[in-house]
FIMIBA-335376 format. One record per residue (C-alpha): residue number from 0; residue in three letters; x, z, y. Coordinates in pm, 1 decimal, decimal comma. Each point is the difference from the previous one (the first is absolute). Layout:
N
(NUM; ALA; (X; Z; Y)),
...
//
This chain:
336
(0; MET; (11191,0; -12874,9; -14115,5)),
(1; ILE; (-174,8; 260,7; -213,2)),
(2; ASN; (-300,7; -147,6; -171,1)),
(3; LEU; (-261,9; 270,6; -79,3)),
(4; THR; (-327,7; -91,6; -161,3)),
(5; PHE; (-309,6; 213,5; 41,3)),
(6; GLU; (41,0; 127,4; -356,8)),
(7; LYS; (361,5; 107,0; 64,6)),
(8; ILE; (-99,5; 183,0; 316,6)),
(9; HIS; (-274,3; 177,6; -193,9)),
(10; ILE; (247,8; 104,8; -272,1)),
(11; ILE; (250,7; 127,9; 260,0)),
(12; LYS; (-274,1; 190,3; 184,0)),
(13; ASN; (-118,1; 172,4; -319,0)),
(14; TYR; (355,7; 92,1; -94,0)),
(15; PHE; (65,7; 144,0; 347,5)),
(16; PHE; (-309,6; 220,6; -3,3)),
(17; SER; (66,8; 116,9; -355,7)),
(18; ARG; (349,1; 117,0; 103,7)),
(19; LEU; (-138,6; 159,2; 317,5)),
(20; LEU; (-247,2; 207,1; -199,9)),
(21; ALA; (277,8; 107,2; -237,7)),
(22; LEU; (210,9; 150,2; 279,6)),
(23; ASN; (68,5; 372,3; 0,6)),
(24; TYR; (-147,3; 91,2; 335,9)),
(25; ASP; (139,9; 352,2; -13,6)),
(26; VAL; (344,8; -135,7; 83,7)),
(27; ILE; (-106,4; -222,8; 289,2)),
(28; PRO; (43,3; 277,7; 261,1)),
(29; LEU; (360,8; 39,2; -113,3)),
(30; PHE; (72,7; -357,8; 108,2)),
(31; MET; (-180,8; 51,7; 331,7)),
(32; ASN; (198,0; 312,7; 96,3)),
(33; MET; (-313,5; 210,5; -29,1)),
(34; PRO; (-73,8; 310,4; -205,7)),
(35; LYS; (-181,2; -63,2; -323,3)),
(36; ILE; (-376,2; 61,8; 10,8)),
(37; ASN; (-56,4; 315,5; -200,9)),
(38; ASP; (-246,9; 78,0; -273,0)),
(39; SER; (-182,8; 333,5; -2,2)),
(40; ASP; (195,5; 289,5; 150,5)),
(41; MET; (-137,1; 243,6; -260,8)),
(42; LEU; (227,2; 104,9; -284,4)),
(43; GLU; (-155,1; -12,6; -344,3)),
(44; ASN; (173,6; 309,1; -138,9)),
(45; GLY; (141,8; 324,0; 136,8)),
(46; TRP; (-48,7; 374,4; -12,3)),
(47; TRP; (-374,3; -57,4; 52,3)),
(48; SER; (-22,4; -174,6; -338,4)),
(49; ILE; (-44,1; 341,3; -168,7)),
(50; LEU; (-327,3; 53,1; 189,8)),
(51; PRO; (-342,4; -111,7; -125,8)),
(52; LYS; (-58,0; -361,9; 100,4)),
(53; HIS; (-285,6; 75,4; 242,3)),
(54; TYR; (234,9; 210,0; 216,6)),
(55; ILE; (250,0; -279,9; 56,3)),
(56; LYS; (-214,7; -181,1; 258,5)),
(57; TRP; (11,4; 312,7; 217,3)),
(58; ILE; (375,7; 22,7; -38,9)),
(59; ARG; (21,0; -356,6; 127,1)),
(60; LEU; (-248,5; 51,6; 283,2)),
(61; GLY; (208,2; 287,9; 134,8)),
(62; ARG; (326,0; -188,3; -72,9)),
(63; PHE; (125,2; 298,0; -201,2)),
(64; ASP; (164,7; -255,2; -227,4)),
(65; ARG; (217,1; -114,8; 291,9)),
(66; PRO; (161,9; 299,8; 173,3)),
(67; VAL; (203,9; -201,3; 251,8)),
(68; GLY; (-283,2; 13,2; 253,2)),
(69; PHE; (-34,8; 376,6; 11,7)),
(70; TRP; (378,8; 40,9; 16,7)),
(71; LEU; (10,7; -223,1; 306,0)),
(72; LEU; (-283,5; 199,7; 157,0)),
(73; LEU; (164,9; 332,4; -86,9)),
(74; LEU; (367,2; -55,1; 82,4)),
(75; PRO; (-26,3; -3,2; 382,4)),
(76; ALA; (-152,7; 349,5; -20,4)),
(77; TRP; (274,2; 107,2; -238,4)),
(78; TRP; (281,4; -110,0; 228,5)),
(79; VAL; (-165,3; 154,7; 308,2)),
(80; LEU; (-58,7; 349,5; -143,9)),
(81; PRO; (371,8; 87,0; -51,6)),
(82; LEU; (65,8; -97,2; 363,2)),
(83; THR; (-227,9; 282,5; 119,3)),
(84; ASN; (79,6; 370,4; 31,9)),
(85; LEU; (-162,6; 86,7; -332,3)),
(86; SER; (191,7; 199,3; -257,2)),
(87; LEU; (100,2; -201,1; -305,7)),
(88; LEU; (-256,7; 182,3; -218,6)),
(89; ASN; (-288,0; -65,6; 242,1)),
(90; CYS; (120,2; -356,8; 34,1)),
(91; PHE; (-30,3; -52,1; -377,2)),
(92; LYS; (-346,8; 162,4; -0,8)),
(93; LEU; (-123,6; -246,8; 260,4)),
(94; MET; (168,8; -288,4; -178,6)),
(95; PHE; (-202,6; 85,6; -312,1)),
(96; ILE; (-327,7; 9,7; 196,5)),
(97; PHE; (82,0; -334,3; 156,6)),
(98; LEU; (80,8; -141,3; -344,9)),
(99; ILE; (-348,1; 79,9; -134,1)),
(100; GLY; (-163,3; -106,5; 325,2)),
(101; SER; (182,2; -333,6; 3,6)),
(102; ILE; (-101,9; -83,3; -357,7)),
(103; VAL; (-371,1; 56,9; 61,3)),
(104; MET; (-11,4; -143,4; 354,0)),
(105; ARG; (180,3; -312,9; -114,8)),
(106; ALA; (-264,8; -30,4; -273,9)),
(107; ALA; (-271,6; 46,2; 263,5)),
(108; GLY; (157,2; -264,0; 224,3)),
(109; CYS; (28,2; -248,8; -286,6)),
(110; THR; (-364,0; 58,6; -88,9)),
(111; ILE; (-112,4; -66,0; 357,1)),
(112; ASN; (219,6; -309,5; 6,8)),
(113; ASP; (-143,5; -131,2; -328,1)),
(114; ILE; (-359,6; 60,1; 110,6)),
(115; TRP; (56,0; -204,8; 314,6)),
(116; ASP; (214,7; -266,0; -167,2)),
(117; LYS; (-163,7; -54,0; -338,7)),
(118; ASP; (-125,1; -348,8; 95,3)),
(119; ILE; (345,8; -98,0; 123,4)),
(120; ASP; (168,2; 157,5; -304,1)),
(121; ARG; (-206,6; -219,7; -233,4)),
(122; LYS; (169,5; -307,7; 147,9)),
(123; ILE; (359,4; 119,3; -46,4)),
(124; SER; (158,7; -18,1; -345,6)),
(125; ARG; (192,9; 326,3; 48,4)),
(126; THR; (-308,5; 204,2; 94,3)),
(127; LYS; (-295,4; -168,7; -170,0)),
(128; ASN; (5,4; 245,0; -294,8)),
(129; ARG; (-14,5; 315,9; 210,4)),
(130; PRO; (-296,0; 218,6; -109,1)),
(131; LEU; (-218,5; -68,2; 303,8)),
(132; ALA; (84,4; -369,6; 28,0)),
(133; SER; (-70,5; -55,4; -369,9)),
(134; GLY; (-323,3; 201,8; 9,1)),
(135; GLU; (131,8; 259,4; -242,9)),
(136; ILE; (-86,1; 271,0; 256,0)),
(137; SER; (-296,4; -18,3; 237,5)),
(138; ASN; (19,8; 79,8; 372,4)),
(139; LEU; (-209,6; 313,3; -52,5)),
(140; LYS; (226,9; 140,1; -272,9)),
(141; ALA; (305,8; -87,8; 211,2)),
(142; PHE; (-157,8; 196,4; 285,1)),
(143; TYR; (-39,1; 306,1; -227,5)),
(144; PHE; (367,5; -34,0; -96,4)),
(145; LEU; (91,2; -24,7; 368,4)),
(146; VAL; (-189,6; 321,3; 77,4)),
(147; ILE; (183,4; 186,4; -278,0)),
(148; MET; (338,7; -116,9; 130,4)),
(149; LEU; (-93,4; 101,7; 356,0)),
(150; ILE; (-111,5; 344,9; -117,5)),
(151; ILE; (335,2; 59,3; -172,1)),
(152; GLY; (173,4; -130,0; 312,4)),
(153; PHE; (-192,5; 242,2; 218,9)),
(154; ILE; (88,8; 288,2; -234,0)),
(155; CYS; (367,7; -88,3; 55,8)),
(156; LEU; (-61,0; -25,8; 374,1)),
(157; PHE; (-159,7; 345,2; 12,1)),
(158; GLN; (330,0; 146,1; -124,2)),
(159; LEU; (150,9; -103,7; 333,4)),
(160; ASN; (-50,0; 139,3; 350,4)),
(161; VAL; (-312,3; -84,6; 202,1)),
(162; ASN; (178,8; -231,5; 243,3)),
(163; THR; (112,9; -214,0; -291,6)),
(164; TRP; (-362,8; -40,6; -108,6)),
(165; PHE; (-75,3; -186,2; 320,9)),
(166; VAL; (320,5; -203,7; -15,1)),
(167; ALA; (-71,0; -113,7; -357,0)),
(168; ILE; (-372,0; -66,1; 48,3)),
(169; SER; (74,4; -211,3; 307,8)),
(170; SER; (157,5; -258,9; -232,6)),
(171; LEU; (-330,5; -72,5; -176,5)),
(172; PRO; (-106,5; -275,2; 246,2)),
(173; LEU; (328,0; -182,6; -72,6)),
(174; ILE; (-51,3; 40,8; -376,0)),
(175; ILE; (-345,8; -157,1; 30,4)),
(176; ILE; (103,5; -273,1; 246,1)),
(177; TYR; (305,4; -129,3; -189,1)),
(178; PRO; (-189,8; -191,3; -273,8)),
(179; LEU; (-202,7; -168,7; 277,4)),
(180; ALA; (307,5; -85,6; 208,0)),
(181; LYS; (77,7; -316,6; -197,6)),
(182; ARG; (-338,0; -133,2; 114,6)),
(183; PHE; (79,8; 14,2; 370,6)),
(184; THR; (379,5; -7,5; 33,4)),
(185; LYS; (284,9; -200,0; -145,9)),
(186; TRP; (212,9; 314,5; -6,6)),
(187; PRO; (-195,3; 261,9; -201,1)),
(188; GLN; (326,8; 158,4; -114,2)),
(189; ILE; (29,1; 153,8; 347,6)),
(190; ILE; (-316,6; 200,7; -67,4)),
(191; LEU; (138,4; 95,3; -341,5)),
(192; GLY; (324,9; 112,8; 163,5)),
(193; LEU; (-184,9; 221,5; 248,0)),
(194; THR; (-206,4; 145,2; -287,0)),
(195; PHE; (268,6; 60,5; -264,6)),
(196; SER; (230,2; 152,8; 262,0)),
(197; TRP; (-252,1; 274,6; 73,4)),
(198; ALA; (185,5; 219,8; -247,1)),
(199; VAL; (265,2; 46,0; 270,4)),
(200; PRO; (-214,7; 179,4; 263,2)),
(201; THR; (-196,4; 175,7; -277,5)),
(202; ALA; (315,1; 149,8; -151,7)),
(203; TRP; (134,1; 93,2; 343,7)),
(204; SER; (-323,0; 179,8; 85,7)),
(205; ALA; (-5,5; 173,8; -340,4)),
(206; ALA; (336,1; 155,3; 87,1)),
(207; ASN; (-143,5; 135,3; 329,9)),
(208; GLU; (250,1; -194,9; 204,7)),
(209; GLU; (-50,7; -94,3; 364,1)),
(210; TRP; (-55,3; -365,7; 78,0)),
(211; ASN; (296,6; -180,7; 151,2)),
(212; LEU; (146,9; -344,7; 55,6)),
(213; GLY; (210,5; 21,8; -316,6)),
(214; ILE; (-297,8; 19,9; -236,6)),
(215; LEU; (-179,6; -277,2; 190,6)),
(216; ILE; (300,3; -228,0; -51,0)),
(217; MET; (13,4; 102,3; -367,7)),
(218; TYR; (-364,6; -104,8; -31,0)),
(219; PHE; (70,3; -346,3; 139,2)),
(220; ALA; (312,2; -33,7; -216,3)),
(221; THR; (-230,0; 48,8; -297,1)),
(222; VAL; (-254,3; -248,2; 137,4)),
(223; PHE; (267,4; -271,6; 27,1)),
(224; TRP; (122,7; 77,0; -352,2)),
(225; ILE; (-348,7; -22,8; -150,6)),
(226; VAL; (-89,6; -325,0; 177,1)),
(227; GLY; (328,9; -142,2; -129,9)),
(228; TYR; (-34,6; 96,2; -364,5)),
(229; ASP; (-370,3; -87,6; -16,8)),
(230; THR; (76,2; -345,5; 139,6)),
(231; ILE; (237,6; -41,1; -295,0)),
(232; TYR; (-275,1; 124,1; -232,6)),
(233; GLY; (-235,7; -262,9; 144,8)),
(234; CYS; (239,2; -277,1; -101,9)),
(235; GLN; (-138,4; 30,5; -354,8)),
(236; ASP; (-332,0; -151,0; 107,8)),
(237; LYS; (117,4; -212,0; 293,4)),
(238; ASN; (-84,0; -334,1; -157,5)),
(239; GLU; (-350,8; 98,1; -109,3)),
(240; ASP; (-65,8; 188,4; 324,6)),
(241; GLU; (69,4; -318,9; 193,5)),
(242; ILE; (-237,0; -198,4; -220,8)),
(243; PHE; (-285,7; 248,4; 44,4)),
(244; GLY; (70,8; 76,2; 366,4)),
(245; ILE; (89,0; 365,4; -57,9)),
(246; LYS; (190,3; 146,8; 293,3)),
(247; ASN; (316,8; 205,3; -37,2)),
(248; SER; (347,8; 16,7; 149,8)),
(249; ALA; (164,1; -178,9; -295,6)),
(250; VAL; (-210,1; -307,7; 84,1)),
(251; SER; (19,0; 41,3; 377,9)),
(252; ALA; (380,5; 35,5; -3,7)),
(253; LYS; (65,8; -252,6; -276,7)),
(254; ASN; (216,1; -222,2; 223,2)),
(255; PHE; (217,7; 290,1; 117,7)),
(256; LEU; (-44,2; 250,2; -282,1)),
(257; THR; (356,1; 133,6; -26,5)),
(258; ILE; (36,3; 24,4; 379,0)),
(259; PHE; (-331,6; 185,9; 25,5)),
(260; VAL; (78,0; 253,3; -273,4)),
(261; GLY; (361,3; 23,5; 118,4)),
(262; CYS; (-113,5; 96,2; 351,3)),
(263; LEU; (-239,4; 260,5; -139,8)),
(264; TYR; (272,3; 153,5; -215,2)),
(265; THR; (244,9; -4,0; 291,5)),
(266; MET; (-249,6; 192,7; 213,4)),
(267; THR; (-53,8; 242,6; -289,2)),
(268; PHE; (374,4; 61,8; -25,3)),
(269; ILE; (43,1; 54,0; 376,4)),
(270; PHE; (-301,0; 231,0; 23,2)),
(271; LEU; (112,9; 205,2; -302,2)),
(272; ILE; (335,7; 55,9; 168,5)),
(273; LEU; (-158,8; 83,9; 335,3)),
(274; SER; (-265,7; 232,9; -142,6)),
(275; GLY; (258,9; 178,9; -212,6)),
(276; TYR; (207,7; 60,7; 311,2)),
(277; LEU; (-296,8; 131,1; 199,6)),
(278; LEU; (-111,2; 222,2; -290,3)),
(279; LYS; (355,2; 137,0; -30,6)),
(280; ALA; (49,3; -110,6; -358,8)),
(281; ASN; (343,9; 65,6; -146,6)),
(282; TYR; (248,1; -272,7; -91,3)),
(283; ILE; (-132,1; -36,0; -356,9)),
(284; TRP; (-317,1; -154,0; 145,3)),
(285; PHE; (202,7; -265,9; 179,1)),
(286; ILE; (200,5; -77,1; -315,2)),
(287; GLY; (-331,1; -53,7; -179,0)),
(288; VAL; (-128,1; -227,4; 276,6)),
(289; ILE; (317,9; -211,0; -20,3)),
(290; ILE; (-50,5; -36,6; -376,7)),
(291; CYS; (-358,0; -105,9; 72,3)),
(292; GLY; (132,2; -255,3; 248,0)),
(293; ILE; (204,8; -155,6; -281,4)),
(294; HIS; (-313,1; 8,2; -215,3)),
(295; PHE; (-190,6; -187,0; 272,7)),
(296; ILE; (267,5; -271,0; 12,0)),
(297; ASN; (-21,1; -36,1; -378,1)),
(298; GLN; (-378,7; -40,9; 20,4)),
(299; ILE; (30,9; -270,4; 266,0)),
(300; ASN; (257,1; -188,0; -207,5)),
(301; LYS; (-237,8; 5,1; -296,6)),
(302; LEU; (-287,6; -106,9; 223,0)),
(303; LYS; (194,2; -318,2; 76,9)),
(304; LYS; (-0,2; -81,0; -372,9)),
(305; LEU; (-362,4; 44,9; -102,6)),
(306; ASP; (42,5; -285,9; -244,0)),
(307; THR; (208,0; 235,8; -216,9)),
(308; CYS; (-87,9; 348,4; 133,6)),
(309; ASN; (-339,6; 152,8; -73,6)),
(310; PRO; (-155,2; 132,2; 324,9)),
(311; LEU; (-168,2; 279,9; -196,5)),
(312; ASN; (339,9; 134,0; -107,8)),
(313; ILE; (129,2; -15,1; 358,5)),
(314; PHE; (-310,3; 189,1; 112,3)),
(315; LYS; (38,9; 267,0; -269,6)),
(316; SER; (361,8; 61,0; 98,2)),
(317; ASN; (-127,5; 170,2; 315,3)),
(318; VAL; (-83,0; 306,2; -209,2)),
(319; THR; (375,3; 40,5; -52,7)),
(320; LEU; (52,4; -35,6; 373,4)),
(321; GLY; (-255,9; 272,5; 72,2)),
(322; LEU; (160,4; 232,9; -254,3)),
(323; ILE; (339,4; -55,9; 165,5)),
(324; LEU; (-146,8; 109,7; 334,3)),
(325; THR; (-165,4; 302,0; -164,8)),
(326; ILE; (324,8; 115,9; -160,8)),
(327; SER; (181,6; -57,2; 329,7)),
(328; ALA; (-258,9; 204,6; 185,5)),
(329; LEU; (34,1; 283,4; -251,9)),
(330; GLY; (365,4; 6,1; 101,2)),
(331; ASN; (-126,5; 170,0; 315,5)),
(332; HIS; (-25,1; 319,5; -207,7)),
(333; LEU; (365,6; -9,3; -97,5)),
(334; SER; (219,5; 223,7; 211,5)),
(335; ILE; (283,7; -251,7; 44,6)),
//
């Protein structure tokens, strides 16, 4: 029999709580097979460090310090343009216009997102220091910034044919709705996928091509890809999102995460093959898609090991995947 007096119990209790408070809570997710809860997603130093300090908040509002987002917005347009009947020179001209347009429209989209989500962002450790969430920039000043980005975007748009104006402008409702989607659906990444994929029909229209089944399938291939990689991105905040009741696909699919993303990537792979066939891409495109298929498998394998693999790094690797598809598409201009 263990004989414990009240004093001994009190001593044991105090010791237990003192050790509990001394724990390093940053490592707890590692033992629970969950990704570590992140601190702020803003880098302290970078190329922007040479600028006067009062400009840095605008760099961060537009996410110019993190180019991954505009690359992921841009690359679907870049791999579509070489699959059209444009000459290589005209293809590069349009690629440059889309580059500038993607940078400013991504900044505009992030600003809209931050205006809607600033109260939510304050609750999440990764986003609480963003300029709007922290109060560093007011809603009114953010609106002025948004207008400037939209003006530059429209200047880029006016370099394209009139039909493309209507195609591009028709995406604005999706851009506005996406930040609200997490308030009424558990799968807001679907809205993001439909929005970010709009570069596909916009690029197709810019090349004066006729609409066909091939480009429609290419659009949905891109939608599946975006929903997949943004679900991985959401894994960074999954634990906190659950606590605060924030809806996203990383939380909704938490019990079948790898199956969910795996199915999305499988559909992306199939649709890239099918659309390439219908658009009469040459064999270099299909070699690129096969390489991307291997890349997808690698991402899924890493997704199974989130205790050791950072979901942000998996997410960022999709820029490489998009560049592979772009280079493969440019192979369409090789006479082989």
